Backbone as a printed PyTorch tensor [residue, N CA C, xyz], in Angstrom:
tensor([[[ 14.8490, -12.5990,  16.7280],
         [ 14.2660, -11.9080,  15.5650],
         [ 13.3280, -10.7790,  16.0510]],

        [[ 13.4220,  -9.6730,  15.3190],
         [ 12.5630,  -8.5250,  15.6260],
         [ 11.1700,  -8.8330,  15.2750]],

        [[ 10.2180,  -8.0920,  15.9910],
         [  8.8010,  -8.3260,  15.7300],
         [  8.4640,  -7.5590,  14.4800]],

        [[  7.5670,  -8.0690,  13.6590],
         [  7.0400,  -7.3900,  12.4450],
         [  6.0680,  -6.2720,  12.8790]],

        [[  5.8960,  -5.2730,  11.9920],
         [  4.8720,  -4.2770,  12.1910],
         [  3.4820,  -4.9080,  11.7770]],

        [[  2.5260,  -4.6930,  12.5490],
         [  1.1580,  -5.4140,  12.3540],
         [  0.2910,  -4.5190,  11.4770]],

        [[ -0.4760,  -5.2490,  10.5820],
         [ -1.4520,  -4.4760,   9.8510],
         [ -2.6490,  -5.5170,   9.6190]],

        [[ -3.8190,  -4.9340,   9.3960],
         [ -5.0150,  -5.7840,   9.3230],
         [ -5.4510,  -5.8850,   7.8300]],

        [[ -5.5730,  -4.8310,   7.1230],
         [ -6.0590,  -4.8940,   5.7330],
         [ -5.1380,  -3.9990,   4.8600]],

        [[ -5.0140,  -4.3860,   3.6560],
         [ -4.2000,  -3.5780,   2.6560],
         [ -4.8560,  -3.7690,   1.3350]],

        [[ -5.0210,  -2.7000,   0.5230],
         [ -5.6490,  -2.8220,  -0.7840],
         [ -4.9280,  -1.9100,  -1.7720]],

        [[ -4.8370,  -2.4000,  -2.9550],
         [ -4.3490,  -1.4860,  -4.0480],
         [ -5.6400,  -1.3100,  -4.9280]],

        [[ -5.8510,  -0.1110,  -5.2910],
         [ -7.0510,   0.2280,  -6.0740],
         [ -6.6500,   1.3460,  -7.0420]],

        [[ -7.6630,   1.9690,  -7.7300],
         [ -7.3670,   3.1420,  -8.5780],
         [ -7.4490,   4.4190,  -7.7740]],

        [[ -8.3990,   4.4800,  -6.7320],
         [ -8.6020,   5.6560,  -6.0560],
         [ -9.2350,   5.4040,  -4.7030]],

        [[ -8.8090,   6.1070,  -3.6790],
         [ -9.4320,   6.0510,  -2.3660],
         [-10.0200,   7.3850,  -1.9450]],

        [[-11.2480,   7.4110,  -1.4760],
         [-11.9310,   8.5860,  -1.0530],
         [-12.3890,   8.3610,   0.4190]],

        [[-12.1950,   9.4590,   1.1960],
         [-12.6950,   9.4030,   2.6010],
         [-14.1430,   9.7810,   2.5980]],

        [[-14.9780,   9.0130,   3.2750],
         [-16.3830,   9.2690,   3.4210],
         [-16.7530,   9.6500,   4.8150]],

        [[-18.0110,   9.6520,   5.1080],
         [-18.4900,  10.0070,   6.4620],
         [-18.2530,   8.8850,   7.4840]],

        [[-18.1950,   9.2620,   8.6990],
         [-18.0820,   8.2400,   9.7290],
         [-16.6770,   7.4890,   9.7050]],

        [[-15.6540,   8.1200,   9.2800],
         [-14.3430,   7.5050,   9.1420],
         [-14.3050,   6.2500,   8.3210]],

        [[-15.1990,   6.2250,   7.2150],
         [-15.2070,   5.0690,   6.2630],
         [-14.5480,   5.6480,   4.9530]],

        [[-14.0860,   4.6510,   4.2030],
         [-13.4450,   4.9590,   2.9700],
         [-14.0680,   4.1590,   1.7790]],

        [[-14.0520,   4.8070,   0.6700],
         [-14.5100,   4.2120,  -0.6250],
         [-13.2870,   3.8180,  -1.4210]],

        [[-13.1510,   2.6160,  -1.7770],
         [-12.1130,   2.1540,  -2.6030],
         [-12.6180,   1.8600,  -4.0010]],

        [[-12.1130,   2.5250,  -5.0180],
         [-12.5780,   2.4660,  -6.3400],
         [-11.7150,   1.5470,  -7.1480]],

        [[-12.2660,   0.4720,  -7.8680],
         [-11.6850,  -0.4480,  -8.7170],
         [-10.5120,  -1.1210,  -7.9990]],

        [[-10.8400,  -1.9360,  -7.0190],
         [ -9.8160,  -2.6280,  -6.2640],
         [ -9.2870,  -3.7990,  -7.0710]],

        [[ -7.9090,  -3.9510,  -6.9900],
         [ -7.1660,  -5.1140,  -7.6550],
         [ -7.0540,  -6.1740,  -6.6600]],

        [[ -7.8430,  -7.2730,  -6.9830],
         [ -7.8690,  -8.3260,  -5.9440],
         [ -6.6350,  -9.2940,  -6.1270]],

        [[ -5.9960,  -9.2580,  -7.2710],
         [ -4.7910, -10.0110,  -7.4910],
         [ -3.7610,  -9.0650,  -8.1980]],

        [[ -2.8630,  -9.7010,  -8.9620],
         [ -1.9610,  -8.9300,  -9.5900],
         [ -2.6030,  -8.0130, -10.7420]],

        [[ -1.8250,  -7.0960, -11.2150],
         [ -2.3730,  -6.0950, -12.1720],
         [ -2.0020,  -6.3920, -13.5670]],

        [[ -2.9350,  -6.8310, -14.3380],
         [ -2.7310,  -7.1450, -15.8100],
         [ -2.9530,  -5.8760, -16.6190]],

        [[ -1.9360,  -5.5600, -17.4580],
         [ -1.9180,  -4.3640, -18.2820],
         [ -2.0090,  -4.7820, -19.7490]],

        [[ -3.0370,  -4.2730, -20.4710],
         [ -3.2100,  -4.6960, -21.8890],
         [ -2.1440,  -4.3120, -22.8060]],

        [[ -1.5450,  -3.1980, -22.5300],
         [ -0.4200,  -2.6850, -23.4800],
         [  0.5530,  -1.7710, -22.6940]],

        [[  1.7760,  -1.9020, -23.0850],
         [  2.9060,  -1.1030, -22.4520],
         [  3.5950,  -0.3340, -23.5300]],

        [[  4.1170,   0.8260, -23.2280],
         [  4.0030,   1.5000, -21.9830],
         [  2.5500,   1.9860, -21.6510]],

        [[  2.3110,   2.1470, -20.2890],
         [  1.0620,   2.5700, -19.9110],
         [  1.0720,   3.4500, -18.7380]],

        [[  0.1080,   4.4110, -18.6250],
         [  0.0200,   5.2760, -17.5390],
         [ -1.1700,   4.8690, -16.6520]],

        [[ -0.8480,   4.5670, -15.3820],
         [ -1.9510,   3.9790, -14.4850],
         [ -2.0680,   4.9580, -13.3010]],

        [[ -3.2280,   4.8260, -12.6040],
         [ -3.3560,   5.5700, -11.3350],
         [ -3.6560,   4.5190, -10.2460]],

        [[ -2.9980,   4.6830,  -9.1110],
         [ -3.1150,   3.7720,  -8.0260],
         [ -3.4960,   4.5110,  -6.7160]],

        [[ -4.3790,   3.8650,  -5.9380],
         [ -4.6300,   4.3630,  -4.5800],
         [ -4.2800,   3.1700,  -3.7250]],

        [[ -3.9220,   3.5360,  -2.4620],
         [ -3.4820,   2.5780,  -1.4760],
         [ -4.2260,   2.7550,  -0.1520]],

        [[ -4.7970,   1.7420,   0.3630],
         [ -5.4340,   1.8070,   1.6970],
         [ -4.8270,   0.7040,   2.5140]],

        [[ -4.3670,   1.1850,   3.8350],
         [ -3.8490,   0.2590,   4.7400],
         [ -4.3830,   0.5900,   6.1410]],

        [[ -4.6950,  -0.5850,   6.8560],
         [ -5.0810,  -0.5110,   8.3260],
         [ -3.9440,  -0.9400,   9.1030]],

        [[ -3.2380,  -0.0680,   9.7350],
         [ -2.0430,  -0.4940,  10.5560],
         [ -2.4690,  -0.5990,  12.0730]],

        [[ -1.9790,  -1.6740,  12.7270],
         [ -2.2980,  -1.8960,  14.0920],
         [ -1.0980,  -1.3390,  14.9400]],

        [[ -1.4520,  -0.4350,  15.8340],
         [ -0.4100,   0.2730,  16.6430],
         [ -0.1640,  -0.4550,  17.9210]],

        [[  1.0950,  -0.6400,  18.2690],
         [  1.4210,  -1.1540,  19.6250],
         [  2.4460,  -0.2580,  20.2450]],

        [[  2.4390,  -0.2080,  21.6080],
         [  3.2400,   0.7280,  22.2990],
         [  4.8020,   0.4420,  22.1740]],

        [[  5.1500,  -0.7150,  21.7110],
         [  6.5710,  -0.9280,  21.6310],
         [  7.2450,  -0.0550,  20.4680]],

        [[  6.3920,   0.5370,  19.6710],
         [  6.8870,   1.4320,  18.6140],
         [  6.9640,   2.8580,  19.2250]],

        [[  8.1900,   3.3760,  19.3850],
         [  8.2530,   4.6430,  20.1530],
         [  8.5300,   5.8250,  19.0750]],

        [[  8.7460,   5.4290,  17.7620],
         [  8.9690,   6.5270,  16.8570],
         [  8.0630,   6.4300,  15.6450]],

        [[  8.1200,   7.3180,  14.7330],
         [  7.2900,   7.1660,  13.4850],
         [  7.5860,   5.8460,  12.8390]],

        [[  6.5860,   5.3760,  12.2090],
         [  6.7230,   4.3010,  11.2330],
         [  6.8930,   4.8330,   9.8590]],

        [[  7.6820,   4.2350,   9.0630],
         [  7.8790,   4.7300,   7.6460],
         [  7.3380,   3.6360,   6.7370]],

        [[  6.4720,   4.2360,   5.8490],
         [  5.9160,   3.3190,   4.7090],
         [  6.6790,   3.7760,   3.4970]],

        [[  7.0660,   2.6780,   2.7710],
         [  7.7530,   3.0110,   1.4870],
         [  7.0490,   2.3240,   0.3670]],

        [[  6.9180,   2.9710,  -0.7600],
         [  6.4710,   2.3720,  -1.9510],
         [  7.5830,   2.0600,  -2.8540]],

        [[  7.7380,   0.7580,  -3.3180],
         [  8.9230,   0.3000,  -4.0000],
         [  8.4450,  -0.1440,  -5.4000]],

        [[  9.2050,   0.1070,  -6.4570],
         [  9.0360,  -0.5540,  -7.7270],
         [ 10.3460,  -1.2410,  -7.9940]],

        [[ 10.3220,  -2.5420,  -8.1610],
         [ 11.5060,  -3.3530,  -8.4000],
         [ 12.5890,  -3.0500,  -7.2730]],

        [[ 12.0830,  -3.0290,  -6.0180],
         [ 12.9440,  -2.7870,  -4.8560],
         [ 13.5230,  -1.4800,  -4.7420]],

        [[ 13.1360,  -0.5140,  -5.7370],
         [ 13.6660,   0.9420,  -5.7090],
         [ 12.6240,   1.7590,  -5.1250]],

        [[ 12.8550,   2.5220,  -4.0350],
         [ 11.8430,   3.3680,  -3.4090],
         [ 11.3750,   4.5040,  -4.3530]],

        [[ 10.0620,   4.6790,  -4.4820],
         [  9.5770,   5.9110,  -5.2720],
         [  8.8700,   6.8760,  -4.3540]],

        [[  8.5540,   6.4130,  -3.1200],
         [  7.9330,   7.3640,  -2.1770],
         [  8.1290,   6.8020,  -0.8300]],

        [[  8.3490,   7.8110,   0.2360],
         [  8.5060,   7.4030,   1.5860],
         [  7.5320,   8.3030,   2.3830]],

        [[  6.7470,   7.5680,   3.2020],
         [  5.6720,   8.2680,   3.9560],
         [  5.8250,   8.1120,   5.5220]],

        [[  6.1740,   9.0580,   6.2840],
         [  6.1870,   8.9630,   7.7200],
         [  4.7860,   8.7940,   8.2620]],

        [[  4.5480,   7.9440,   9.2840],
         [  3.2570,   7.7240,   9.8620],
         [  3.4450,   7.9530,  11.3860]],

        [[  2.8390,   9.0280,  11.9010],
         [  2.8720,   9.4160,  13.3570],
         [  1.9290,   8.5470,  14.1110]],

        [[  2.4990,   7.6880,  14.9750],
         [  1.5760,   6.7840,  15.7420],
         [  1.5750,   7.2140,  17.2520]],

        [[  2.1850,   8.4130,  17.5250],
         [  2.2470,   8.8080,  18.9640],
         [  0.8630,   9.0550,  19.6170]],

        [[ -0.0950,   9.4260,  18.9400],
         [ -1.3750,   9.8000,  19.4900],
         [ -2.3880,   8.6300,  19.3670]],

        [[ -1.9830,   7.4900,  18.9490],
         [ -2.8980,   6.3450,  18.6530],
         [ -2.7030,   5.3440,  19.9020]],

        [[ -3.8280,   4.9250,  20.4910],
         [ -3.6930,   3.9760,  21.5710],
         [ -3.2240,   2.6240,  21.0940]],

        [[ -2.7150,   1.8670,  22.1300],
         [ -2.2330,   0.5180,  21.9310],
         [ -3.3680,  -0.4130,  21.3240]],

        [[ -3.0010,  -1.1220,  20.3300],
         [ -4.0100,  -2.0230,  19.6900],
         [ -5.0300,  -1.3770,  18.8000]],

        [[ -4.9640,  -0.1040,  18.7040],
         [ -5.9370,   0.6210,  17.8150],
         [ -5.4460,   0.6970,  16.3740]],

        [[ -6.3490,   0.9960,  15.4350],
         [ -6.0220,   1.0370,  14.0550],
         [ -5.7550,   2.4120,  13.5990]],

        [[ -4.7900,   2.6520,  12.6850],
         [ -4.6090,   3.9400,  11.9500],
         [ -4.7110,   3.6510,  10.5220]],

        [[ -5.4680,   4.4290,   9.8440],
         [ -5.6540,   4.3440,   8.4170],
         [ -4.5760,   5.0890,   7.6800]],

        [[ -3.9110,   4.4140,   6.7950],
         [ -2.9360,   5.0870,   5.9590],
         [ -3.4280,   5.0670,   4.4990]],

        [[ -3.5870,   6.2570,   3.9760],
         [ -4.2380,   6.3760,   2.6200],
         [ -3.3680,   7.1870,   1.6740]],

        [[ -3.0860,   6.5780,   0.5110],
         [ -2.6610,   7.3210,  -0.6570],
         [ -3.8730,   7.4030,  -1.6000]],

        [[ -4.4920,   8.6520,  -1.7080],
         [ -5.6960,   8.6660,  -2.5210],
         [ -5.4920,   8.2920,  -3.9850]],

        [[ -4.4980,   8.8850,  -4.5350],
         [ -4.1810,   8.5670,  -5.9720],
         [ -2.7790,   8.9860,  -6.3320]],

        [[ -2.1160,   8.0620,  -6.9730],
         [ -0.7850,   8.3960,  -7.4990],
         [ -0.6090,   7.8560,  -8.9500]],

        [[ -0.0090,   8.7010,  -9.8460],
         [  0.2250,   8.2430, -11.1620],
         [  1.4070,   7.3280, -11.2840]],

        [[  1.3650,   6.4520, -12.1510],
         [  2.5540,   5.4880, -12.3590],
         [  2.6500,   5.2220, -13.7540]],

        [[  3.8700,   5.4460, -14.3790],
         [  4.2310,   5.0610, -15.6670],
         [  4.8700,   3.6810, -15.7360]],

        [[  4.2860,   2.7690, -16.4770],
         [  4.8450,   1.3610, -16.5600],
         [  5.2730,   1.0360, -17.9260]],

        [[  6.5900,   0.6720, -18.0560],
         [  7.0840,   0.3840, -19.4560],
         [  7.4200,  -1.0720, -19.6170]],

        [[  7.5470,  -1.8210, -18.3990],
         [  7.8210,  -3.2460, -18.4990],
         [  7.2050,  -3.9300, -17.3830]],

        [[  7.2400,  -5.2660, -17.2210],
         [  6.7640,  -6.0300, -16.1410],
         [  7.5630,  -5.6650, -14.8600]],

        [[  6.8190,  -5.3050, -13.8040],
         [  7.5550,  -4.9200, -12.5710],
         [  6.7320,  -5.3850, -11.3830]],

        [[  7.2890,  -5.3450, -10.1920],
         [  6.7110,  -5.6560,  -8.9090],
         [  6.5150,  -4.3060,  -8.0720]],

        [[  5.3020,  -4.0410,  -7.6550],
         [  5.0400,  -2.9240,  -6.7990],
         [  4.8700,  -3.3970,  -5.4210]],

        [[  5.5660,  -2.8460,  -4.4730],
         [  5.4440,  -3.3100,  -2.9950],
         [  5.2500,  -2.0440,  -2.1150]],

        [[  4.6230,  -2.2450,  -1.0390],
         [  4.5360,  -1.2870,   0.1130],
         [  5.1380,  -2.0050,   1.3060]],

        [[  6.1030,  -1.3910,   1.8880],
         [  6.7600,  -1.9410,   3.0280],
         [  6.6480,  -0.9460,   4.2540]],

        [[  6.7870,  -1.4600,   5.4040],
         [  6.7560,  -0.6450,   6.6370],
         [  7.9980,  -0.9900,   7.3940]],

        [[  8.6060,   0.0720,   8.0090],
         [  9.7370,  -0.2170,   8.8810],
         [  9.7760,   0.9040,  10.0050]],

        [[ 10.3420,   0.4500,  11.0820],
         [ 10.5720,   1.4070,  12.2410],
         [ 11.7690,   0.8900,  12.9970]],

        [[ 12.5390,   1.7050,  13.6880],
         [ 13.5660,   1.3140,  14.4430],
         [ 13.1900,   0.1250,  15.4240]],

        [[ 14.0910,  -0.7810,  15.4670],
         [ 13.7990,  -1.9710,  16.3620],
         [ 12.7370,  -2.9910,  15.8900]],

        [[ 12.1940,  -2.7560,  14.6870],
         [ 11.2140,  -3.6610,  14.2270],
         [ 11.6680,  -4.2980,  12.9510]],

        [[ 11.1550,  -5.3990,  12.6250],
         [ 11.3530,  -6.0620,  11.3900],
         [ 10.6740,  -5.2920,  10.2010]],

        [[ 11.3770,  -5.1630,   9.1230],
         [ 10.7560,  -4.6350,   7.9660],
         [  9.5720,  -5.5920,   7.4780]],

        [[  8.4410,  -5.0600,   7.2920],
         [  7.2100,  -5.8130,   7.0030],
         [  6.6950,  -5.4240,   5.5760]],

        [[  6.5150,  -6.4530,   4.7890],
         [  5.8280,  -6.1980,   3.5200],
         [  4.3970,  -6.2700,   3.7070]],

        [[  3.7210,  -5.0890,   3.4000],
         [  2.2700,  -4.9710,   3.5870],
         [  1.5390,  -5.2710,   2.2470]],

        [[  2.0950,  -5.0010,   1.1190],
         [  1.3760,  -5.2360,  -0.0930],
         [  2.4410,  -5.5230,  -1.1680]],

        [[  2.1320,  -6.4740,  -2.0250],
         [  3.0090,  -6.8240,  -3.1620],
         [  2.1950,  -7.2390,  -4.3050]],

        [[  2.4130,  -6.5920,  -5.4200],
         [  1.4890,  -6.8610,  -6.6420],
         [  2.4990,  -6.8420,  -7.8890]],

        [[  2.3050,  -7.8720,  -8.7290],
         [  2.9890,  -7.9220,  -9.9880],
         [  2.2220,  -7.0800, -10.8600]],

        [[  2.8410,  -6.2490, -11.7070],
         [  2.1550,  -5.4410, -12.7560],
         [  2.8370,  -5.9800, -14.0570]],

        [[  2.0020,  -6.6470, -14.9620],
         [  2.5410,  -7.2320, -16.0970],
         [  1.6640,  -7.1490, -17.3650]],

        [[  2.2920,  -7.2100, -18.4460],
         [  1.5870,  -7.2160, -19.7850],
         [  0.8970,  -8.5490, -19.9440]],

        [[ -0.4440,  -8.4780, -20.2650],
         [ -1.1310,  -9.7410, -20.5540],
         [ -2.5040,  -9.4570, -21.0710]],

        [[ -3.1670, -10.5290, -21.5200],
         [ -4.5050, -10.3640, -22.1020],
         [ -5.4650, -10.3220, -20.8640]],

        [[ -6.2850,  -9.3040, -20.7840],
         [ -7.2100,  -9.1320, -19.7460],
         [ -8.4480, -10.0610, -20.0510]],

        [[ -8.7490, -11.0130, -19.0590],
         [ -9.8830, -11.8560, -19.3280],
         [-11.2310, -11.0930, -19.4410]],

        [[-12.0470, -11.5460, -20.4260],
         [-13.3590, -10.8700, -20.5950],
         [-14.3940, -11.7960, -20.0580]],

        [[-15.2200, -11.2870, -19.1900],
         [-16.3020, -12.0210, -18.6330],
         [-17.5800, -11.6230, -19.3310]],

        [[-18.3910, -12.6470, -19.6040],
         [-19.7270, -12.3010, -20.2370],
         [-20.8520, -12.2320, -19.2980]]])
């Protein structure tokens, strides 16, 4: 079996901003699945991923954003200048998404000779949003 692509952290939020000292601010992070109060709905998503680079990957890694297993974006990630075992931050600051029905949003990574790795998977569904007092 092929080795998976390694990552340390992954988060879905509304927006990602780069700050000082190679730090990032994640705005309105979704800790679980995304509950939507009404559909159709227009949402904004940001994605933050910390990918662990190893020397056995000799080419670009490709990240794909899928909705119901259908690719909506493909992002090449150049790992050639990153040292073995080091982290590379992959950021999608903000992307709009129109949702008309319950779906699954996934982010996967693949590279030649490596196992396709699911980095992030969230259900987006219609439901009542819990109110906390």
